[in-house]
N, C-alpha and C positions, 0 to 999 in steps of 0.2 A: 458495656461490660459483657463479656462472653459468659453464657450460662453453661455449666458443666454438670455431667452426671456424676454421682458419687464414685470416687476412685479414678476418675479420668484425668488425664494430663492433656493440656492443650496441644494440638498438633504443631510440630516444629519447635517444641521446647526441649530442654535438656533433661536427661534422667539424673539419678543420684550420682552416677559416675562421671557426669559431665558430657556424656555422649548424646548428641541430638536424637530424640526419639522419633520413630516412624509413625505416620498416621495409621491408626487402626481402622478396621472396617466399622467398628462401633462409632469412632469419631466421625467418619465420613457420613454415616447415616444420621448422626446427630446434627451435623452441619446442614445436611439436606432437609431434615425436619425443621431446623431453625429458619432456613431460607423460606421454606413454605409458609411458616408462621408469619414471617415478616411480610411476605407478599399478601397474605390474608389481612394483616393489620393495615397495610397500605391501601388495600381495596376498601376496607371498612372506613378508613380516614377519608378516602375520596368520596365515598357514599355520603358520609356525614357532612363533608364540606358542601356537597351538592344540595343536601337537605337544608343546611344552614342558609345557603344562598337563596333557595326557594322560599324559605321562611322570611328572610329579609325582604325579598320582593313582595311577598304577601303582606308583610307589615307596612311597607311603603304604600301599597295599594289601599290598605285599610285606613292609613293616616290621610291619604288624599280624599277618600270617600267620607271620612268622619267630618262632622261639622267643625269648622275652624272657630274655636272659642278662645276667649282671653278674659281672665278675671283681673281687675285692677283695684288698687287700694290707694286712697289718698289719706294721709295722716300728718297733722301738725303735732309733733311729739312734745312740744314745750322744751326749748333748749335748756340744757343743764344750768347755764349761767343766768338764765332769765327766770328759772323756777324758784321763786321765793315768795312766800305768802306775805311778806312785808312790802311787796310792790303795791302801789296805790290802787291798781285795778283788781287786786285780790282782797286782802285784809279779811280773810275768812275768820269767823269766830267773833267778829264785832259787827254790830248793826250800824252801818254807816249810811247816813242820809245822802242823797245826791249832791246837795250843796256842800256838805262837809267833805265828800269825796273830791269835789272840785277844788276846794281850798287845799286839801292834802296834795292833790296833783300839782297845783301851782307852786307850792313850796318844794315839792319833789323836783320840779323842773328848773328852779332858780339856779342861776350860775353866776360866778364872780367874773371879774374882768379877764381872767385867764381861761374861762370856760369850765372851771371846776365846780361841781355841785356844792351849793352852800350848806345843804342839809343832808344828813345821813339818818339811818334808822337809829333810834325812834324820834329824833328831833323834829322831823317833818310832820309827825302826828301829835306832838305835845300840845296840850291845850285844846285839842279837838277830840281825841280819844281819851277815855279814862285809863288810869293805870291798869285796872282789871281787864279792860278791852285790849290794851296793848299786850298784856300777858296772854290772853286767849289767842291773839293773832300769832304769837310766838309758839304756842303749843300746837296750833294747827299746822305749823310749818313742817311737821313730821311727814305729811303726805307729799311734800315737795322735794324731799331729799333724793338726790340723784342716785345714790347707791341702791336704794330700794326701787325707785321708779324705772331705772334702766332694765332691770330684770323683768319687771311686769310688762314693759313696752315690747321687749323682744318676744315674750311669751304671747302677747296679744297678736303681734304680727304673724308669728308662726301659726297660731290658731286660725287666723283668717286665710292663710295659705294662698295668697294671690299670686298670679303669674307675673304681674308687673306692679311695683310698689313705688309710690312717690312719698318721700319723707321730707317735710319742710320744717324750718326752724331746727335744722339738724346741725349740731355743733360737735357731736361725738361720732363722726363718720367712721373712724377706724373701728370703734366698738361694734357698730352695727354691721359693718362689712365683714368683720371676723365672725360674728354670731350667725350671719346668714350665708357665709361663704360655702357651706356644704351644698347649697342648692341654687343660690342666686349670685350672678355677677352684678357689678354696679358701677356707677359713675357719680361724681360729686363736683359741685361748684360752690365756693364760698361767696357770700355777699361782698361787694367791693369795699364797703366802709371798713376801715381798720378796726374800729372799736366793736364791730359786729362779728361775732365768732361763728355764726351759723350760716347755713346755706341750703341748697336743694340737692337731694340725692334721688337717683332713679335706680331701682334694682329690678332685674329681670331673670326669670327662671332659665338657666342655661340649657336645660334639656329641651326647652321649647323654643327659645329665641337665641339668635346671635346678634351681636352689635355690628352694624355697618358703619355708622357715623355718629358723632355727637358734637354739639356746639353749645357753648355757654355765652350768654349775653348779659351784660350789665346795662341796666336802663339808665338813661340820662334824664334826670328830673328837672334840670334847669342850670342856671349859672349863678355863682355868688357875685358879690360886689367887685371882685377882682377879675371877673370873666372866666373863672375856672368852673369846669363842669361839675355838677353835683350828682353823685351816683350813690345809691343806697341799696336798691333791690336788683334782683336778677332772675333769670330763668335758665333752665337746662333743657335742651332739645336732644332727643336720641332717635336714631333711625334703626329700628330692629327688623329682623327678618324671621318669619316662621320657618323653623327647620323642616317641618313636615311638608309644607306646600310652597315655600319660597316667596310668599306674599310679604310685602313690607308693611310696617306699622310705625307711625310717628307718635312718640310720647313726649309731651311737654310738661315739665314740672316748674311751678313758679310760686312766689309769695309776694303779693303786691303791698303797696304802702299801707301803713297802719291807720287806725281811727276810722271805722266805717261811718261814724256820725259827722265827721268833719268835711264840709264842702270843699275846702281848699285841698284836702287830701284826695277827694274824689277827682279833682282836676289832674292831680299827679298820677292817680291810678289810670285815668284815661290816657295820659301820655304814655304810660308804661304799656297799656294794652295796644295802642297804635304801633308802638315800636315792636311789640311781640308779634303782631300780625305781619309787619313788614319783614322781620327776620324769618318768620315762618315761611313766608312766600319765597324769600331768597334761599333758605335752607332746602326746601323741598324741590325748588327748580334746579338748584346746583347739583343735587344728588338724584335727579330724575325720579322724584317721588311726589310729584304734584298731585297725582291721583291716589296716593296711598291713604288709608284710613288715618285719622288724627284723633287722639284723645288728649284733652287738656286736663291736668290734675293740679290742684293748688288751693292755696288759701288766698282768695281774692280780696278779703277784708272789705267787702261791699255788701250792703243790705239788699241792694237792687241791682242784680247782674244785668238786667235789660237796659238800665240807664247807662251803664258803662259801654255795653255793646252798641247801643243806639248812638251815643256821642262818637265813638270810634268809627262807626259806619258812616256817620255824617261827614267826618273828616275825610275818609278815604273815598267816599262816593262822590263828594264834590271835587276833591282834588283830581279824581279821574285816573289815578294810576292803577294798574292791575294789582289785585290783592287776593290772597288765598280765600277760597269760598267758605272757609271755616267762619270768617267774620259774619257772613250772611246767613249761614244755615246751621250753626252750632245749636245743639239742644242740651239743656240741663237735665241731669238725673235728679228727680225730686227726692228730697230727704227732709227730715225735721231739723230743728236747731242743731248746729254742730259745735258751737262755742258757748259754754254756759258757765258764767261766773256771777258774782254779786253785782257786777256793773252791767252785764248784758246777757241776753239769750238770743243768739242770731245764727242764721245759716250763712256762713262765709266760706266754708270748704266745699269745693265743687269737683264734679266729674262732668266734663262737657265732651260731646262727641258729634259726629255727623250721622244723622239718621239715614241718609242715603247710602251709607257704607256699613253701618253697624246696627245691630238690633239688640235691645236689652233683653237678656234672658232672666236675670234675677238681680234684685237689689237686697243686700243684707240689711235688715232693719237697723236703723240707728237706735241705740238704746234709749228708752224713755226713762227719764229721771223722775224721782219722786218730787212732789211740790217742795220747793225750798232747798232741794239738794243741789250742791255745786261740785265742780270738779277742778283739779284732781282730788281724789279721795281714796279710800282703801281699795275700791274696785276699779276705778278708772285712773290711769297713771298720767294723764295729760289734761289740760284745760280744753282740749278739743276732742271730739269723738271721731273715730275713723269712718270713712265712707268707702264701702266695698261693693263693686258692681261686676257682674259677669255679662259679657257681650258675645254675640255670634256675628262672624263676618259674613256679610251678604254675598251670595254668588254673583258673578259678573252678569249672567243672563238676567237675574232678578233686578239688578241695578239698571240694566239697559231698559228693561220693560218699565220700570218706574220713571225713568227719564222720559220715555215716549208718552206714558200716561200723563205726566206733568205738563208736557207740551200740549197735548190734546185738551186737557182740562183748562189750560190757559186760554186757548183760542176758541174752544167750543163750549166750555163749561162756565161755572161761576164761583167755584170754590177758591178760597185763599190758598196761596202756595209760596214756597221758597223760590227765589229766582234761580234759573239754571245758568251755569257757566257756558262759555262757548264750546269747550270740549264735551260737556254734557248734552248740549244741543246737537252737536255732531253725532253723538251716540244715538240720540233720539231719532234723528233723520235716517240713520243707517238701519234702525229697527223697522221703520216704515218702508224704506226702499228695498223691497223684497228681492227684486231682480237686479239690484246694484246698477240701475241704468242712470242714476243721477236725477231721476224724476219720480215723484210719488203719484201713481195712477190709482184709479178706483179699486182695481183688484188688490193693490198693495195695501190701501187703506182698510179695505174690508178684512183682509187676512190678519192685519195687525190688530184691528179692533176685536176680532174673534179670539185671537190669542190672549189679548188683555182682558177678555170677558167683559167688554163694555156693554152696558144695558141701555140701548137707545129706544125711545118710544117712536121716533120718526127716522127717516132716512138722512141722518146727520152727515154721513159720508158724502152723499151726493151734494147736499146743500153746502158743505164745506168746500168741496172741489169747485163749485160754482163761483166761489170768491176769488179764484186764481185764474190767470190767463191760460187758455187752452185746456181748462179743467185738469191741470196737473200742477204739482208743487215742486219747484226747484229748490235747491238748498238756500239760495239767497232769499227767495220769497218765504221759505219756511222760517227764516230768521225774522224777516219783516213782519210776518203775521204775529210772531211772538212779541216783538217790540210793540206792535200796535195795541195789543190787548193787555200787556203787563203794565199796570199803573199802580199808584200808591194804594188804591183801594183793594187791589188783588194780592198784595204782598203780605204774607202771613206774619212777618215779624215787624209790622208797622208800629206795634206798641212800643218797640224799642226806640223808634224815632220820636214818638210822642213823649216818651220819657226824656229823651235828649232835648226836645224843645222846652219842656218844663224846667230843665236844668238851666238852659240858656236864658229863658225868660224870667226865671226866679218867681214863677207863680203869677206873673202879670197878665198873661194871655196874649201878649204881643211882643214882638222882638224888633228893636230898632237896629239900623245898620251899625251905629256906634257900639251898641251892646254886643251885637253879633261879632264884630271884628275884635272887640276886647276878649270875648269868650274864646274865639278861635286862637288868639295868641296865647291864651291861658292853657289850652288843652293840646295844641298841636306840638309834636316833637320839635325841639330846638333846631333840628336839621331842616325844618321848613323855612324857606326864605320869606322876607316881607312880600316879595313879588308873588310868591305862591299863595300866601294868605289873601292878598288883595284880589288875585284871580278867583279864588274860591268865593269871596264875597260877591264878585261880579256875576258869578254863575247863579247866585240867588236872585239876581235882578232886582236888588233893592237900590233904587236910583238916588233919591235924595237922602241927605244925612238924617233927616227926621222921619223919613218914610219907614214904615214897619211892616212886618209880615205876621199873619196869624198862623195857627197850627196847621190848618188845611193847606195853605199855600206853601208853608215850610216843607211839609211831607211831599207835596206834589213836585216841588223843584228838586229836592234831594233825591227822590226816587227816579226822576227823569234825567238827572245830571249824568249818570253813567250806569251801566250794568256792572256786575261783578268783574268783568274783564272788558277793557276798552276795545280790544281787538274786534268785538262784535260790530262796531260802528262801520267797519269796512264793507259790511253787507247792506248798508242803507242807500248806497248809490246805484241807480238804475243806469242802463246803457245809454238811454236817450232822454232821460228825465232828470229833474233836479234831485239833490241828495235825499230829500224827504218825501217827494211826491208819490213815489211808488208805495212807500209804507203807508202814507195817508190814504191812498186809494184802497189798498187792501184793508186798512182799518175801517173805512166806511162800509165796505162790503161785509166785513165781519159784524159790524154793528147791525146792519140790516138782517144778517143771519140770526143774531140773537133776538131781534124784535120778532122775526118770523117764528122762531122756536117758542118764544114766550106766548105768542098768539095761538099757536097750535096747542100748547099746553092748556091754555084757557078753554079753547074749543073742546078739547078732549075731556076736560074736567066737567064742562057743562053737559056734554053728551052722556057722561057716565053717571051723573047725579041721580037719575031715576033709579038706577041700580045700587045707589049708595056706595059706589066704588069710586074712589078718588085717585086720579093719576097725577103724580107730582110733575113739576116742570122738568124737562129733559136735563139730565146731568150724567156725568160719567160715574159709574159705580164699579168698583173692583169687587170681584167675588171673594 
């Protein structure tokens, strides 16, 4: 719109008599002034655009330099259709003895020939609970009402303000998606069973992450008498990308089979975990995210996570197929009990992660309940407590250095450690190979040890090189040395395998071939063929039907069956020797190295005793 001075008529317009008016000198000056002002505004706009561009560049630089952190939340919210105090596992307000609760549960689960429950509330508690107790149970049901709980659930989630949220037992996805839509995007997958209305939901802060891929998996628990697959539980995998730095993050949300105390259900949970690991491997390989950090969030319904991990590791390690390193190296975030009812107080909600990729910065304390207090109640809207953790993503250089230190600790130290994958071993070799010659020389080893700030009391670098041909380490011999020194006594998560053995042996201390084969058929996914199961048994080298293995032999064989990736076996063949002879020779030399180091430590300690100064046995120490 043209701005005019008072009394002016725009140039070229008509006067009162209809005759076009001529531009005046005043109008010409006005137009000139206006054009000058426009030019000045355009210049200001260009300057501001340039300043805005510079600010955006500076912001991107700050984001790249800022520690890449992510906060995650795992929360079983207690589905609206399951939230009733009249369920046998609740019954708050009544003092129910364990044997009475068992009788109530048996009645509750009774079905007629059509599969319809025989009893409804309160018939399945009649004769067990008194009328007063029944009334108290009904009064306590006010804390389970969905209309009140859903408001408090959303408020609790907002208060925790996590970047990534896993909600399980989620049957009102639309409600939560709408309430969190102002800041979080989300994905959801319902459980496959028709009667089950809940599922798993993953929410991520859209200002921090973008979704690249997602995949839902329905676990196959077995087959019915008609050969039809039985499916009840599921998991949801999402591949996210940090907007600031472009790094990928894999988030898995799951809810495994119920009844932590039931051994038969443990076998089903193992089947579900083995399938989860198989699909995680396929998902990350398909989307070029095998090296991306992984966070598993979920309700595992297990009292002993190590038992499930150990059994699943046994299956995949003996089977020999490549599997994601998460199965070998996952770490639990420690919390207190997360599910607290009259029937149980257990930690079944987990946040698991790879410590080689992520570092815990903070764990929001799980609320401590008063003695005798149960949930849900006026303060806590679910029968589970939320688990919230903040992580920092480790920089690539730090991860590379940790891989190199893990290799050195394995071949020259004595600490327990997580097994490295073949890609991680490649990274470790490249860290030592300073001149990229394909060989590690003394100079390379010394420089790397200085950078890792290793504290050696003796010349370990030279002693180590003496174990290899020509006093240099090729990549193939680098792998052979690692294989030679990594045994079941060195693996940090050996306790998981011990738990697996106890599960198989049922507390007897020994495991027969027949029992082992029956256990494997019980826990392996139904996709495993009979031939695969028999081959797994053969790898345990249990020859006679009545022959058995003890715990030590079980762990030895399982650990030596394969490494996390079978590809590493291609490095065990020498150019002129048998497939294992080179590895054995390097192993013998490394054994002599450790004997020599131990003797030198003893001599040094004896020499230092008069001064009351004790030197510990040589080991690798990170500053």
